[in-house]
N, CA, C, O and CB atoms as a CASP TS submission, in Angstrom:
PFRMAT TS
TARGET T0000
AUTHOR 0000-0000-0000
METHOD Language model
MODEL 1
PARENT N/A
ATOM      1  N   MET     1      21.961-203.153 -11.739  1.00  0.00           N
ATOM      2  CA  MET     1      21.744-204.261 -12.207  1.00  0.00           C
ATOM      3  C   MET     1      21.923-204.361 -14.037  1.00  0.00           C
ATOM      4  O   MET     1      21.164-203.759 -14.797  1.00  0.00           O
ATOM      5  CB  MET     1      20.370-204.558 -11.612  1.00  0.00           C
ATOM      6  N   ALA     2      23.237-205.365 -14.565  1.00  0.00           N
ATOM      7  CA  ALA     2      23.993-204.855 -15.615  1.00  0.00           C
ATOM      8  C   ALA     2      23.409-205.264 -16.337  1.00  0.00           C
ATOM      9  O   ALA     2      23.146-206.463 -16.250  1.00  0.00           O
ATOM     10  CB  ALA     2      25.202-205.020 -15.814  1.00  0.00           C
ATOM     11  N   SER     3      22.853-204.419 -17.527  1.00  0.00           N
ATOM     12  CA  SER     3      21.645-204.966 -18.215  1.00  0.00           C
ATOM     13  C   SER     3      23.150-206.255 -19.740  1.00  0.00           C
ATOM     14  O   SER     3      24.353-206.150 -19.977  1.00  0.00           O
ATOM     15  CB  SER     3      20.175-202.904 -19.167  1.00  0.00           C
ATOM     16  N   ASP     4      22.017-207.235 -20.279  1.00  0.00           N
ATOM     17  CA  ASP     4      22.257-208.569 -20.900  1.00  0.00           C
ATOM     18  C   ASP     4      23.663-207.799 -21.890  1.00  0.00           C
ATOM     19  O   ASP     4      24.641-208.543 -21.814  1.00  0.00           O
ATOM     20  CB  ASP     4      20.585-209.374 -21.918  1.00  0.00           C
ATOM     21  N   SER     5      23.938-206.593 -22.715  1.00  0.00           N
ATOM     22  CA  SER     5      24.381-206.001 -23.330  1.00  0.00           C
ATOM     23  C   SER     5      25.446-206.050 -22.550  1.00  0.00           C
ATOM     24  O   SER     5      26.300-206.791 -23.038  1.00  0.00           O
ATOM     25  CB  SER     5      23.804-205.055 -23.720  1.00  0.00           C
ATOM     26  N   SER     6      25.887-205.380 -21.135  1.00  0.00           N
ATOM     27  CA  SER     6      27.675-205.215 -21.182  1.00  0.00           C
ATOM     28  C   SER     6      27.707-206.991 -20.368  1.00  0.00           C
ATOM     29  O   SER     6      28.491-207.346 -19.488  1.00  0.00           O
ATOM     30  CB  SER     6      28.645-203.312 -19.796  1.00  0.00           C
ATOM     31  N   ARG     7      26.390-208.005 -21.137  1.00  0.00           N
ATOM     32  CA  ARG     7      27.847-209.374 -20.839  1.00  0.00           C
ATOM     33  C   ARG     7      28.690-210.049 -21.779  1.00  0.00           C
ATOM     34  O   ARG     7      28.230-210.256 -22.902  1.00  0.00           O
ATOM     35  CB  ARG     7      27.350-210.732 -20.262  1.00  0.00           C
ATOM     36  N   LYS     8      29.774-210.399 -21.521  1.00  0.00           N
ATOM     37  CA  LYS     8      30.561-210.626 -22.418  1.00  0.00           C
ATOM     38  C   LYS     8      31.203-211.570 -22.640  1.00  0.00           C
ATOM     39  O   LYS     8      32.086-212.166 -22.022  1.00  0.00           O
ATOM     40  CB  LYS     8      31.126-210.011 -22.458  1.00  0.00           C
ATOM     41  N   VAL     9      30.467-211.767 -24.066  1.00  0.00           N
ATOM     42  CA  VAL     9      30.362-213.488 -25.139  1.00  0.00           C
ATOM     43  C   VAL     9      32.051-213.437 -25.636  1.00  0.00           C
ATOM     44  O   VAL     9      32.823-212.574 -26.053  1.00  0.00           O
ATOM     45  CB  VAL     9      28.859-213.407 -27.171  1.00  0.00           C
ATOM     46  N   TYR    10      32.109-215.002 -25.299  1.00  0.00           N
ATOM     47  CA  TYR    10      32.977-215.583 -26.054  1.00  0.00           C
ATOM     48  C   TYR    10      32.611-216.009 -27.020  1.00  0.00           C
ATOM     49  O   TYR    10      31.439-216.093 -27.388  1.00  0.00           O
ATOM     50  CB  TYR    10      33.529-216.334 -25.620  1.00  0.00           C
ATOM     51  N   LYS    11      33.691-216.385 -27.651  1.00  0.00           N
ATOM     52  CA  LYS    11      33.769-217.928 -29.178  1.00  0.00           C
ATOM     53  C   LYS    11      34.829-218.629 -29.188  1.00  0.00           C
ATOM     54  O   LYS    11      35.977-218.466 -28.776  1.00  0.00           O
ATOM     55  CB  LYS    11      33.856-217.484 -30.961  1.00  0.00           C
ATOM     56  N   PRO    12      34.028-219.788 -29.953  1.00  0.00           N
ATOM     57  CA  PRO    12      35.177-221.126 -29.587  1.00  0.00           C
ATOM     58  C   PRO    12      36.306-220.298 -30.507  1.00  0.00           C
ATOM     59  O   PRO    12      36.180-219.290 -31.201  1.00  0.00           O
ATOM     60  CB  PRO    12      34.679-223.191 -30.318  1.00  0.00           C
ATOM     61  N   GLY    13      37.905-221.476 -30.106  1.00  0.00           N
ATOM     62  CA  GLY    13      39.085-220.668 -30.475  1.00  0.00           C
ATOM     63  C   GLY    13      40.222-219.309 -29.094  1.00  0.00           C
ATOM     64  O   GLY    13      41.416-219.013 -29.051  1.00  0.00           O
ATOM     65  N   GLN    14      38.901-218.851 -28.165  1.00  0.00           N
ATOM     66  CA  GLN    14      39.213-217.632 -27.916  1.00  0.00           C
ATOM     67  C   GLN    14      40.210-218.513 -26.373  1.00  0.00           C
ATOM     68  O   GLN    14      39.773-219.541 -25.856  1.00  0.00           O
ATOM     69  CB  GLN    14      37.627-216.327 -27.739  1.00  0.00           C
ATOM     70  N   THR    15      41.169-218.011 -26.028  1.00  0.00           N
ATOM     71  CA  THR    15      40.929-218.250 -24.190  1.00  0.00           C
ATOM     72  C   THR    15      39.988-218.203 -22.734  1.00  0.00           C
ATOM     73  O   THR    15      39.218-217.461 -22.122  1.00  0.00           O
ATOM     74  CB  THR    15      41.556-217.606 -23.795  1.00  0.00           C
ATOM     75  N   VAL    16      40.340-218.935 -22.690  1.00  0.00           N
ATOM     76  CA  VAL    16      38.650-219.000 -21.115  1.00  0.00           C
ATOM     77  C   VAL    16      39.703-218.361 -20.392  1.00  0.00           C
ATOM     78  O   VAL    16      40.797-218.844 -20.100  1.00  0.00           O
ATOM     79  CB  VAL    16      37.735-221.060 -20.021  1.00  0.00           C
ATOM     80  N   PRO    17      38.907-216.324 -19.929  1.00  0.00           N
ATOM     81  CA  PRO    17      39.509-216.086 -19.212  1.00  0.00           C
ATOM     82  C   PRO    17      39.778-216.153 -17.921  1.00  0.00           C
ATOM     83  O   PRO    17      40.863-216.015 -17.355  1.00  0.00           O
ATOM     84  CB  PRO    17      39.500-215.574 -19.442  1.00  0.00           C
ATOM     85  N   SER    18      38.807-216.356 -17.518  1.00  0.00           N
ATOM     86  CA  SER    18      38.947-217.155 -15.806  1.00  0.00           C
ATOM     87  C   SER    18      38.438-217.975 -15.622  1.00  0.00           C
ATOM     88  O   SER    18      37.850-218.016 -16.702  1.00  0.00           O
ATOM     89  CB  SER    18      38.569-216.643 -14.629  1.00  0.00           C
ATOM     90  N   SER    19      37.772-219.570 -14.638  1.00  0.00           N
ATOM     91  CA  SER    19      37.953-220.702 -14.284  1.00  0.00           C
ATOM     92  C   SER    19      36.472-220.361 -13.879  1.00  0.00           C
ATOM     93  O   SER    19      36.210-219.375 -13.190  1.00  0.00           O
ATOM     94  CB  SER    19      39.194-221.181 -13.361  1.00  0.00           C
ATOM     95  N   GLY    20      35.542-221.213 -14.336  1.00  0.00           N
ATOM     96  CA  GLY    20      34.493-221.117 -14.068  1.00  0.00           C
ATOM     97  C   GLY    20      33.244-221.940 -14.522  1.00  0.00           C
ATOM     98  O   GLY    20      33.501-223.080 -14.910  1.00  0.00           O
ATOM     99  N   ILE    21      31.787-221.508 -14.540  1.00  0.00           N
ATOM    100  CA  ILE    21      30.568-222.388 -14.820  1.00  0.00           C
ATOM    101  C   ILE    21      30.482-221.174 -16.074  1.00  0.00           C
ATOM    102  O   ILE    21      30.731-219.975 -15.950  1.00  0.00           O
ATOM    103  CB  ILE    21      29.081-222.667 -13.395  1.00  0.00           C
ATOM    104  N   TYR    22      30.159-221.719 -16.986  1.00  0.00           N
ATOM    105  CA  TYR    22      29.911-220.741 -18.427  1.00  0.00           C
ATOM    106  C   TYR    22      28.841-221.513 -18.960  1.00  0.00           C
ATOM    107  O   TYR    22      28.885-222.709 -19.250  1.00  0.00           O
ATOM    108  CB  TYR    22      31.301-220.590 -19.680  1.00  0.00           C
ATOM    109  N   LYS    23      27.797-220.673 -19.074  1.00  0.00           N
ATOM    110  CA  LYS    23      26.618-220.570 -20.254  1.00  0.00           C
ATOM    111  C   LYS    23      27.255-220.696 -21.275  1.00  0.00           C
ATOM    112  O   LYS    23      28.149-219.942 -21.661  1.00  0.00           O
ATOM    113  CB  LYS    23      25.751-219.304 -20.421  1.00  0.00           C
ATOM    114  N   VAL    24      26.502-222.504 -22.267  1.00  0.00           N
ATOM    115  CA  VAL    24      27.308-222.119 -23.895  1.00  0.00           C
ATOM    116  C   VAL    24      25.679-221.911 -23.879  1.00  0.00           C
ATOM    117  O   VAL    24      24.925-221.738 -22.922  1.00  0.00           O
ATOM    118  CB  VAL    24      28.446-223.549 -25.292  1.00  0.00           C
ATOM    119  N   LEU    25      25.331-222.015 -25.704  1.00  0.00           N
ATOM    120  CA  LEU    25      24.520-220.865 -25.770  1.00  0.00           C
ATOM    121  C   LEU    25      24.553-221.390 -27.255  1.00  0.00           C
ATOM    122  O   LEU    25      25.735-221.404 -27.597  1.00  0.00           O
ATOM    123  CB  LEU    25      25.056-219.225 -25.231  1.00  0.00           C
ATOM    124  N   HIS    26      23.528-221.941 -28.545  1.00  0.00           N
ATOM    125  CA  HIS    26      23.934-222.491 -29.436  1.00  0.00           C
ATOM    126  C   HIS    26      23.077-221.947 -30.937  1.00  0.00           C
ATOM    127  O   HIS    26      22.435-220.899 -30.881  1.00  0.00           O
ATOM    128  CB  HIS    26      23.863-223.897 -28.984  1.00  0.00           C
ATOM    129  N   ALA    27      23.116-222.448 -31.749  1.00  0.00           N
ATOM    130  CA  ALA    27      22.546-221.863 -33.041  1.00  0.00           C
ATOM    131  C   ALA    27      21.478-222.593 -32.781  1.00  0.00           C
ATOM    132  O   ALA    27      21.867-223.631 -33.316  1.00  0.00           O
ATOM    133  CB  ALA    27      23.260-222.026 -34.520  1.00  0.00           C
ATOM    134  N   GLU    28      20.143-222.921 -32.259  1.00  0.00           N
ATOM    135  CA  GLU    28      18.714-223.190 -32.570  1.00  0.00           C
ATOM    136  C   GLU    28      18.989-225.166 -32.177  1.00  0.00           C
ATOM    137  O   GLU    28      18.122-225.668 -31.462  1.00  0.00           O
ATOM    138  CB  GLU    28      18.173-222.552 -34.647  1.00  0.00           C
ATOM    139  N   HIS    29      19.601-225.657 -32.436  1.00  0.00           N
ATOM    140  CA  HIS    29      19.247-226.838 -32.406  1.00  0.00           C
ATOM    141  C   HIS    29      19.548-227.482 -31.189  1.00  0.00           C
ATOM    142  O   HIS    29      19.790-228.688 -31.166  1.00  0.00           O
ATOM    143  CB  HIS    29      19.709-227.418 -33.386  1.00  0.00           C
ATOM    144  N   ARG    30      19.556-226.385 -29.603  1.00  0.00           N
ATOM    145  CA  ARG    30      20.206-227.049 -28.454  1.00  0.00           C
ATOM    146  C   ARG    30      19.630-226.258 -27.409  1.00  0.00           C
ATOM    147  O   ARG    30      20.237-225.195 -27.538  1.00  0.00           O
ATOM    148  CB  ARG    30      21.821-227.071 -28.442  1.00  0.00           C
ATOM    149  N   LEU    31      18.956-226.139 -26.602  1.00  0.00           N
ATOM    150  CA  LEU    31      18.811-224.861 -26.020  1.00  0.00           C
ATOM    151  C   LEU    31      19.913-225.198 -24.566  1.00  0.00           C
ATOM    152  O   LEU    31      20.213-226.309 -24.128  1.00  0.00           O
ATOM    153  CB  LEU    31      16.936-224.448 -25.684  1.00  0.00           C
ATOM    154  N   PRO    32      20.336-223.889 -24.066  1.00  0.00           N
ATOM    155  CA  PRO    32      21.478-223.020 -23.933  1.00  0.00           C
ATOM    156  C   PRO    32      21.934-224.505 -22.189  1.00  0.00           C
ATOM    157  O   PRO    32      21.171-225.367 -21.753  1.00  0.00           O
ATOM    158  CB  PRO    32      20.882-220.596 -23.581  1.00  0.00           C
ATOM    159  N   HIS    33      23.223-224.208 -21.763  1.00  0.00           N
ATOM    160  CA  HIS    33      23.405-225.298 -20.942  1.00  0.00           C
ATOM    161  C   HIS    33      24.285-224.644 -20.552  1.00  0.00           C
ATOM    162  O   HIS    33      24.578-223.562 -21.060  1.00  0.00           O
ATOM    163  CB  HIS    33      23.592-226.651 -21.316  1.00  0.00           C
ATOM    164  N   LYS    34      25.080-225.328 -19.260  1.00  0.00           N
ATOM    165  CA  LYS    34      25.932-225.249 -18.196  1.00  0.00           C
ATOM    166  C   LYS    34      27.280-225.543 -18.812  1.00  0.00           C
ATOM    167  O   LYS    34      27.422-226.133 -19.883  1.00  0.00           O
ATOM    168  CB  LYS    34      25.533-226.186 -17.051  1.00  0.00           C
ATOM    169  N   ALA    35      28.346-225.046 -17.983  1.00  0.00           N
ATOM    170  CA  ALA    35      29.237-226.167 -18.637  1.00  0.00           C
ATOM    171  C   ALA    35      31.149-225.083 -17.968  1.00  0.00           C
ATOM    172  O   ALA    35      31.440-223.941 -18.322  1.00  0.00           O
ATOM    173  CB  ALA    35      28.733-226.314 -21.182  1.00  0.00           C
ATOM    174  N   SER    36      32.123-226.112 -16.892  1.00  0.00           N
ATOM    175  CA  SER    36      32.817-225.865 -16.811  1.00  0.00           C
ATOM    176  C   SER    36      34.372-225.348 -17.270  1.00  0.00           C
ATOM    177  O   SER    36      34.920-226.431 -17.480  1.00  0.00           O
ATOM    178  CB  SER    36      32.461-226.263 -16.501  1.00  0.00           C
ATOM    179  N   PHE    37      35.079-224.616 -17.459  1.00  0.00           N
ATOM    180  CA  PHE    37      36.343-224.183 -17.794  1.00  0.00           C
ATOM    181  C   PHE    37      37.241-223.669 -17.410  1.00  0.00           C
ATOM    182  O   PHE    37      37.199-222.479 -17.099  1.00  0.00           O
ATOM    183  CB  PHE    37      36.378-223.757 -18.345  1.00  0.00           C
ATOM    184  N   LYS    38      38.537-224.537 -17.291  1.00  0.00           N
ATOM    185  CA  LYS    38      39.655-223.694 -16.832  1.00  0.00           C
ATOM    186  C   LYS    38      40.333-222.161 -17.252  1.00  0.00           C
ATOM    187  O   LYS    38      40.532-221.672 -18.364  1.00  0.00           O
ATOM    188  CB  LYS    38      40.539-224.498 -17.010  1.00  0.00           C
ATOM    189  N   ALA    39      40.522-221.780 -16.272  1.00  0.00           N
ATOM    190  CA  ALA    39      41.595-220.477 -17.136  1.00  0.00           C
ATOM    191  C   ALA    39      42.676-220.944 -17.802  1.00  0.00           C
ATOM    192  O   ALA    39      43.393-221.796 -17.277  1.00  0.00           O
ATOM    193  CB  ALA    39      42.361-219.356 -16.155  1.00  0.00           C
ATOM    194  N   GLN    40      43.035-220.256 -19.524  1.00  0.00           N
ATOM    195  CA  GLN    40      43.976-220.413 -20.314  1.00  0.00           C
ATOM    196  C   GLN    40      43.253-221.719 -21.623  1.00  0.00           C
ATOM    197  O   GLN    40      43.589-222.086 -22.748  1.00  0.00           O
ATOM    198  CB  GLN    40      45.383-220.848 -19.272  1.00  0.00           C
ATOM    199  N   GLU    41      42.404-221.975 -20.891  1.00  0.00           N
ATOM    200  CA  GLU    41      42.271-223.119 -22.135  1.00  0.00           C
ATOM    201  C   GLU    41      41.327-222.369 -23.362  1.00  0.00           C
ATOM    202  O   GLU    41      40.879-221.224 -23.307  1.00  0.00           O
ATOM    203  CB  GLU    41      41.345-224.762 -21.490  1.00  0.00           C
ATOM    204  N   LYS    42      41.161-223.335 -24.464  1.00  0.00           N
ATOM    205  CA  LYS    42      40.711-222.169 -25.614  1.00  0.00           C
ATOM    206  C   LYS    42      38.761-222.328 -25.531  1.00  0.00           C
ATOM    207  O   LYS    42      38.667-223.093 -24.571  1.00  0.00           O
ATOM    208  CB  LYS    42      41.558-222.748 -27.680  1.00  0.00           C
ATOM    209  N   PHE    43      38.387-222.253 -25.647  1.00  0.00           N
ATOM    210  CA  PHE    43      36.677-222.525 -25.678  1.00  0.00           C
ATOM    211  C   PHE    43      36.667-223.102 -27.234  1.00  0.00           C
ATOM    212  O   PHE    43      37.079-222.623 -28.290  1.00  0.00           O
ATOM    213  CB  PHE    43      35.474-220.818 -25.428  1.00  0.00           C
ATOM    214  N   PRO    44      35.884-224.589 -26.829  1.00  0.00           N
ATOM    215  CA  PRO    44      35.458-225.516 -28.391  1.00  0.00           C
ATOM    216  C   PRO    44      34.479-224.586 -29.249  1.00  0.00           C
ATOM    217  O   PRO    44      33.550-223.881 -28.853  1.00  0.00           O
ATOM    218  CB  PRO    44      34.434-227.225 -28.055  1.00  0.00           C
ATOM    219  N   GLN    45      34.806-224.728 -30.117  1.00  0.00           N
ATOM    220  CA  GLN    45      33.951-225.221 -31.153  1.00  0.00           C
ATOM    221  C   GLN    45      31.942-226.520 -31.236  1.00  0.00           C
ATOM    222  O   GLN    45      32.055-227.241 -32.228  1.00  0.00           O
ATOM    223  CB  GLN    45      35.312-225.969 -31.767  1.00  0.00           C
ATOM    224  N   CYS    46      31.281-226.652 -30.892  1.00  0.00           N
ATOM    225  CA  CYS    46      30.103-227.512 -30.984  1.00  0.00           C
ATOM    226  C   CYS    46      30.184-228.905 -32.439  1.00  0.00           C
ATOM    227  O   CYS    46      30.585-229.209 -33.563  1.00  0.00           O
ATOM    228  CB  CYS    46      28.734-226.243 -31.247  1.00  0.00           C
ATOM    229  N   GLY    47      29.597-229.209 -31.481  1.00  0.00           N
ATOM    230  CA  GLY    47      30.457-230.901 -32.928  1.00  0.00           C
ATOM    231  C   GLY    47      29.111-230.736 -34.102  1.00  0.00           C
ATOM    232  O   GLY    47      29.021-231.257 -35.214  1.00  0.00           O
ATOM    233  N   LYS    48      27.708-229.411 -33.083  1.00  0.00           N
ATOM    234  CA  LYS    48      26.665-229.130 -34.862  1.00  0.00           C
ATOM    235  C   LYS    48      27.086-228.108 -35.483  1.00  0.00           C
ATOM    236  O   LYS    48      27.516-227.939 -36.624  1.00  0.00           O
ATOM    237  CB  LYS    48      24.886-228.710 -34.846  1.00  0.00           C
ATOM    238  N   CYS    49      26.815-227.049 -34.096  1.00  0.00           N
ATOM    239  CA  CYS    49      27.363-225.825 -35.313  1.00  0.00           C
ATOM    240  C   CYS    49      28.245-224.804 -35.159  1.00  0.00           C
ATOM    241  O   CYS    49      28.266-223.602 -35.420  1.00  0.00           O
ATOM    242  CB  CYS    49      26.363-225.006 -35.785  1.00  0.00           C
ATOM    243  N   ALA    50      29.101-225.754 -34.572  1.00  0.00           N
ATOM    244  CA  ALA    50      30.686-225.191 -34.920  1.00  0.00           C
ATOM    245  C   ALA    50      31.024-223.723 -34.189  1.00  0.00           C
ATOM    246  O   ALA    50      30.891-223.403 -33.008  1.00  0.00           O
ATOM    247  CB  ALA    50      30.867-224.921 -36.758  1.00  0.00           C
ATOM    248  N   ALA    51      31.396-223.133 -35.064  1.00  0.00           N
ATOM    249  CA  ALA    51      31.871-221.714 -34.919  1.00  0.00           C
ATOM    250  C   ALA    51      30.880-220.596 -34.305  1.00  0.00           C
ATOM    251  O   ALA    51      31.245-219.441 -34.085  1.00  0.00           O
ATOM    252  CB  ALA    51      32.263-221.257 -36.298  1.00  0.00           C
ATOM    253  N   GLN    52      29.105-221.267 -33.964  1.00  0.00           N
ATOM    254  CA  GLN    52      28.225-220.100 -34.528  1.00  0.00           C
ATOM    255  C   GLN    52      28.091-220.270 -32.390  1.00  0.00           C
ATOM    256  O   GLN    52      27.526-219.320 -31.848  1.00  0.00           O
ATOM    257  CB  GLN    52      26.400-220.487 -36.183  1.00  0.00           C
ATOM    258  N   VAL    53      28.564-221.321 -31.533  1.00  0.00           N
ATOM    259  CA  VAL    53      28.414-221.547 -30.362  1.00  0.00           C
ATOM    260  C   VAL    53      29.514-220.411 -29.661  1.00  0.00           C
ATOM    261  O   VAL    53      30.651-220.102 -30.019  1.00  0.00           O
ATOM    262  CB  VAL    53      28.602-223.101 -30.121  1.00  0.00           C
ATOM    263  N   ARG    54      28.631-219.905 -28.450  1.00  0.00           N
ATOM    264  CA  ARG    54      29.264-218.893 -27.426  1.00  0.00           C
ATOM    265  C   ARG    54      28.983-218.926 -26.546  1.00  0.00           C
ATOM    266  O   ARG    54      27.942-219.564 -26.389  1.00  0.00           O
ATOM    267  CB  ARG    54      29.236-217.808 -27.473  1.00  0.00           C
ATOM    268  N   PHE    55      29.812-218.119 -24.874  1.00  0.00           N
ATOM    269  CA  PHE    55      29.824-218.433 -23.775  1.00  0.00           C
ATOM    270  C   PHE    55      29.239-217.627 -23.377  1.00  0.00           C
ATOM    271  O   PHE    55      28.810-216.824 -24.205  1.00  0.00           O
ATOM    272  CB  PHE    55      30.738-218.670 -23.265  1.00  0.00           C
ATOM    273  N   GLU    56      28.875-217.380 -21.785  1.00  0.00           N
ATOM    274  CA  GLU    56      29.229-216.794 -21.148  1.00  0.00           C
ATOM    275  C   GLU    56      28.712-217.025 -19.168  1.00  0.00           C
ATOM    276  O   GLU    56      27.836-217.497 -18.444  1.00  0.00           O
ATOM    277  CB  GLU    56      28.947-215.736 -21.985  1.00  0.00           C
ATOM    278  N   LEU    57      30.172-216.202 -19.140  1.00  0.00           N
ATOM    279  CA  LEU    57      30.288-217.331 -17.737  1.00  0.00           C
ATOM    280  C   LEU    57      29.800-216.353 -16.605  1.00  0.00           C
ATOM    281  O   LEU    57      30.176-215.222 -16.297  1.00  0.00           O
ATOM    282  CB  LEU    57      32.162-218.027 -17.298  1.00  0.00           C
ATOM    283  N   MET    58      28.824-217.192 -16.088  1.00  0.00           N
ATOM    284  CA  MET    58      27.597-217.270 -15.208  1.00  0.00           C
ATOM    285  C   MET    58      28.434-217.150 -13.938  1.00  0.00           C
ATOM    286  O   MET    58      28.296-216.003 -13.513  1.00  0.00           O
ATOM    287  CB  MET    58      26.567-218.716 -15.348  1.00  0.00           C
ATOM    288  N   VAL    59      29.693-218.259 -12.728  1.00  0.00           N
ATOM    289  CA  VAL    59      29.665-217.970 -11.563  1.00  0.00           C
ATOM    290  C   VAL    59      31.355-218.351 -12.073  1.00  0.00           C
ATOM    291  O   VAL    59      31.727-219.306 -12.756  1.00  0.00           O
ATOM    292  CB  VAL    59      28.563-218.739 -10.346  1.00  0.00           C
ATOM    293  N   ALA    60      32.202-217.203 -11.453  1.00  0.00           N
ATOM    294  CA  ALA    60      33.815-218.207 -11.247  1.00  0.00           C
ATOM    295  C   ALA    60      34.125-218.381 -10.104  1.00  0.00           C
ATOM    296  O   ALA    60      34.123-217.769  -9.036  1.00  0.00           O
ATOM    297  CB  ALA    60      35.211-217.646 -11.765  1.00  0.00           C
ATOM    298  N   ALA    61      34.452-219.522 -10.586  1.00  0.00           N
ATOM    299  CA  ALA    61      35.443-219.991  -9.162  1.00  0.00           C
ATOM    300  C   ALA    61      37.062-219.844  -8.737  1.00  0.00           C
ATOM    301  O   ALA    61      38.158-219.623  -9.253  1.00  0.00           O
ATOM    302  CB  ALA    61      35.369-221.438  -9.110  1.00  0.00           C
ATOM    303  N   GLU    62      36.339-220.166  -7.214  1.00  0.00           N
ATOM    304  CA  GLU    62      37.413-219.434  -7.132  1.00  0.00           C
ATOM    305  C   GLU    62      38.655-220.314  -6.522  1.00  0.00           C
ATOM    306  O   GLU    62      38.568-221.456  -6.071  1.00  0.00           O
ATOM    307  CB  GLU    62      37.050-218.221  -6.337  1.00  0.00           C
ATOM    308  N   GLU    63      40.120-219.304  -6.641  1.00  0.00           N
ATOM    309  CA  GLU    63      40.912-219.842  -6.872  1.00  0.00           C
ATOM    310  C   GLU    63      41.811-220.419  -5.682  1.00  0.00           C
ATOM    311  O   GLU    63      41.899-219.573  -4.791  1.00  0.00           O
ATOM    312  CB  GLU    63      41.328-219.165  -7.663  1.00  0.00           C
ATOM    313  N   GLU    64      42.475-221.545  -5.402  1.00  0.00           N
ATOM    314  CA  GLU    64      42.481-222.676  -3.885  1.00  0.00           C
ATOM    315  C   GLU    64      44.234-222.038  -3.671  1.00  0.00           C
ATOM    316  O   GLU    64      44.950-221.990  -4.670  1.00  0.00           O
ATOM    317  CB  GLU    64      42.242-225.213  -4.298  1.00  0.00           C
ATOM    318  N   PRO    65      44.548-221.777  -2.881  1.00  0.00           N
ATOM    319  CA  PRO    65      45.920-221.410  -2.468  1.00  0.00           C
ATOM    320  C   PRO    65      46.980-222.405  -2.959  1.00  0.00           C
ATOM    321  O   PRO    65      46.978-223.636  -2.939  1.00  0.00           O
ATOM    322  CB  PRO    65      45.991-221.310  -0.946  1.00  0.00           C
ATOM    323  N   ASN    66      47.577-221.824  -3.253  1.00  0.00           N
ATOM    324  CA  ASN    66      48.424-222.166  -3.830  1.00  0.00           C
ATOM    325  C   ASN    66      49.804-223.588  -2.367  1.00  0.00           C
ATOM    326  O   ASN    66      50.596-223.231  -1.495  1.00  0.00           O
ATOM    327  CB  ASN    66      48.929-220.404  -4.521  1.00  0.00           C
ATOM    328  N   GLU    67      49.496-224.725  -2.732  1.00  0.00           N
ATOM    329  CA  GLU    67      50.115-225.400  -1.679  1.00  0.00           C
ATOM    330  C   GLU    67      52.359-225.223  -1.057  1.00  0.00           C
ATOM    331  O   GLU    67      53.075-225.655  -0.154  1.00  0.00           O
ATOM    332  CB  GLU    67      49.607-227.033  -2.362  1.00  0.00           C
ATOM    333  N   LYS    68      52.473-224.501  -2.052  1.00  0.00           N
ATOM    334  CA  LYS    68      53.905-223.219  -1.215  1.00  0.00           C
ATOM    335  C   LYS    68      53.578-222.416  -0.533  1.00  0.00           C
ATOM    336  O   LYS    68      53.898-222.749   0.607  1.00  0.00           O
ATOM    337  CB  LYS    68      54.779-222.197  -2.023  1.00  0.00           C
ATOM    338  N   ASN    69      52.993-221.286  -0.541  1.00  0.00           N
ATOM    339  CA  ASN    69      52.797-220.555   0.002  1.00  0.00           C
ATOM    340  C   ASN    69      51.922-220.726   1.498  1.00  0.00           C
ATOM    341  O   ASN    69      51.774-219.705   2.170  1.00  0.00           O
ATOM    342  CB  ASN    69      52.466-219.943  -0.891  1.00  0.00           C
ATOM    343  N   LYS    70      51.277-222.204   2.065  1.00  0.00           N
ATOM    344  CA  LYS    70      51.083-221.689   3.075  1.00  0.00           C
ATOM    345  C   LYS    70      52.234-222.146   4.708  1.00  0.00           C
ATOM    346  O   LYS    70      52.023-221.592   5.787  1.00  0.00           O
ATOM    347  CB  LYS    70      49.591-222.011   3.059  1.00  0.00           C
TER
END
């Protein structure tokens, strides 16, 4: 089992590495929640805690096959 310290945490402005559901961790004003992001997007800032928000991948999305390759 992986320890919490081995999990990758992302900051606002960083590129989303893979599509999926991420845990969104705020700086004290809100409990953690889930949000989905697509690969290559940028992680956003929070309207209240700005750049203090962090993101942790919970479930990676499966990539759909390209229609051209069928």
